[in-house]
N, C-alpha and C positions, 0 to 999 in steps of 0.2 A: 497374471493379474492377481494379488490377493482376494479373497472371499468380502463380502460388503456387508453392513449394516443397518437396516434403516430404521427408522422412527420418523413417525407419520405427524404430522400439523392437523391440527382439528382445524376446518377450513367448512365453509357455508354455500351451496349453489349459488346464491344469488346476496345482491346489500341487501342488508337491512337497515334497518334505523341504528341496530346498534355498534356495527363499525366493522361488525366479523371482516375474516375474506372471503370476495363472493367465487367460492371454487366449493365443489364434491366433498363430501367429509371422506378425509382418507383417514387410514386406523391403524395402529402402528403392528407389524408383524412380531406375532408371537409363539412362541412354542407353548406348550400342555402346564408345564411350571412356571409361567413367567415370563419363561427370560427370552430374550432377543435371538431369533431365530436368522440365518439366510436364506437367500431367497437359488434355489440350487441352479447352476445354469444349463440354458436348455440343450436341447440337442440341436445342432445346426440345421438351423432352416431359410427356406427364401420369403418366409413369411413376413411380414410387414409388424411388427407390434407397433402395439392399440397404443395412441399417444397419451402420455400423465396431461390429466388436466389436475394436477392441484401440486400443494409444496410440498417438500420431501427435508427431513431431516438427513443429514447421513453425517457416519461417526467414521471419519479417519481411520482404512485400515494401516498396518507395514508396509513400507514401500509405495505406499498409493502415492502420488502427482497430486498439482492442477487439474494438469493437463488427460491426463491419464479419469478419472472423478470428470471431469466435464465430456469426457467422450462416453463415458458412460451410460449418461442421462442425458445426451442426445447437445446438449447448452454448448453454447460456450464457454472457452475460458474466462472471458473477460463480467459476465456474469455469473462464475460463481464470484468471482474478483468482488464487484461492484458489490452485492447483497452481503456480503461477508465484511466489507470494508477492510481487504487486503489490498495492498500494494505489488506491483510487478515482482518486487526483488524480495514480496513473503517467502513463508516457506509452511507447508503444513505438515502435520505431528500424531504421529495416533493418539486415537483419542480423543483426535477435535473436530465437534460439528458442527456440520456445515449446515448452511439454508439451502437448497437449492428449489429454484424455480421451476415449473413445468416446462415452461418455452424459456429461446434464449430470449433477452431480454433485461428490463429494470422492474424496481415493487418502487410502488407509487403509491404516498396517503395522499389523499382528499385534504384538500386547505380549504376554505370558506373565501368562494370566489373562481374555484376553480371552475373550467368549466369541459368538458371532451376535447372542443378544438386545442382548447392551452395548453390541455398534458398531450394532444400527442405532440403540437410542435413544438413544446419544450425540452422531447426525449425526440424530434425525428419519426414519426411512425404517424399510422394511418389509423384515423378515428375508428372508420370501421372495422378493425383487427381488433383495435383495442375491447370493444365491445361484443364480440364472437368470444375473445379469449377465453374472457370472464363469465358468457354467458350473460349480457345485460341486453334487454328488450332495446332500449332507445339509455340517452346522456342524462334521462330522469332520473335512474337509477341510479349513479353518481350519489353519495350522501357521507357528509365529513367524515372525515375518520374512517370512513374503508381502505379497503386496502387492492389496489386493483394492478394487476400484472402489468405490464405498455409491452408488448411484443415487438421484440427488434428494436426495442429504443437505444438512445445515448444517452449515458445524463451531460448534464449542461459542463461544459469543463469548470471548474471548481476557479472563481475569485482569486486572482494573482492578488498577493498583499502591493502596502505600498513597499517602494522603491528600500532598501534599507537607506536609513540614516546617517549623517555623518561620515560620510565616502572619505576614499582621499586619506592617502597617505601619510600626508602632513599633519591632518586632524589628530589618528591616531599616535605618531611618532609624537605630538605635542604635548601628550597625556602621558605614553608607556613611555621607556626605554628598555631598548635591544634588551635581551636574557645574557647571558655570560654565555661564549661557544666555546661546549665542550669539546674535545681537538679528537681527532679520528670517528666521531661518533655525529649522529644527529642529534641537532639540537631539541630539548624536552619544549612540544607543543605551545602547553603553555604553562600559568602561572604555578597551580595546584598540579600534586602529586598522583588525586583517587581513584584510580580505575575501576568503573561503575562493571564496565563487559569487556571481555578479554577476546582475543582473537579466535575465533572457529569457524575458519574455510569459508564456506559455502554459505555454513548459517552465519553467521556476523566477521564481514572482509574488513574488518579495524579493530580498534579496541575506542571505547567511550573512557573522554576524561572528565571528570565534574569537577565544575569549578561554577564558579556566580556571571551571571548575567555581567557584562560591557569591562571583563578578567581580557587582559591581551592574548590576543592566538600568535603564538611566532613562529616565520617559518625552519623546517625542519634542516635544510641547506641550502648553499648558495644555488640562484635555477632564475627560470622564467617562468614569468604566472604564463597558461595556455588557457585556463580555464577565472572567469569571476562572474560569479552571478547567482539568478538561482535556478534551482533544480526542482522539478516538479516530482522527479519520482522518489521525493523523499527528502533529499540533500537539504533541502532549502538553501539558504543560501551561502556557494559553499566557491572554494579556491583549490585549483590545481598546479601544483608548479612544476616543472620538467628541471630534472638536475641532471642530464646528462647518464647517457649511458645507458637510455634504458630505461631507467629511474623515475620513477615521480611521484610525490605528496599529495595524495589529499585532505580538503580542514572545510569537514561542511559543521550544519544548521548557526552559523554566524548569527551572531546582531544588526554587523556591519559588518560590510568591508573596506580595506584599507589600501587598492589595488588593484588592477583595471589590467586585461588581456595583453602581453606585451610588455611587462613592467618585470625591471631586472630585480630579484634582491638579493639579501646579504644572510646566511646563518645567524639566527637569531631575530631576523629583523623583527618586529609589529604588520602584519597583514591584513587583522581581523581583530573581533571583538567578539568575546565568548556570546554567545542566543542559545535557541531554542526551538528553532525554525526549521519549517519542512515537519515530516513526521518522527516527534522527538516528546517524550516524554519529559522535557526537564532542563534548565542549561548543561551546555559540556559539550568538550571536541569530540568528533567522531573525526579518529587521524585516519588513515590507510597507509599505505605504505604500494604502489606499484609496479613490478619488475619485467619489463618486455608486458606489457599485461596482462599479466596474474599478479593477483592480492595477495604480498607476502604478512610474514610477521610483524607486527612493526619494533615491539621489542626484539627482534635478534638484529633491531640498528641500533640501538640505544648506547 
């Protein structure tokens, strides 16, 4: 386990009208020359460490994983993912700052109309636990704009977007012609050739091809659609096609889906329209090739 670097976040011991965090003041750990220092490992003992009651910022070190950081601070992996807006497929890198809550749970900003019971219900938590961990005497100390930790809270599931419009192969096929088929290789999955991200193994499991919203997405090879729908993990509206011999292709972030599970598709056939659904920063096709369940570099197949 690499050494850890911590930086404190200023907090207050109770909820004030200014809307500051209701925690005791936490300080940055620094050396005499102002540099950050690392907390030395204590000798192995049976003494339970004092519970932490403040939010801290942790600087990711070489070799860190999210699960290791979670174990270091005695919080759940999801607590780190939620507070830092990370997805289950995201990775952390050295130098990245992670906000770490003092306990497993979520951080909630109090809005107009919020009540203690409403907050507890929203996150499936106990009102008395919220008061205790935030050092609040009662619900009257909740102030609009203040942030409170909800121990063991679970954020509500995000609202699922409306179904992708104009679904159906006939709809898209009437607009776009099939792509010319390349002999002996996969077809390029859309009209544009601009690659915005390349395959990088587990860091990026496919290639991203930038294109305009609504442009056609093509089947790379003949096959059977095994998945067509919404993926909450980041793909948005996506399609998986099984080509036999252990080979599958995936097409993600679509704005429209033109096929359904069980459909047989032809190489170069229109299966979807380019979009930016899911975890996406702009319209593109995220294209993956999977061989016996393992991601392969798509550029090896064109």
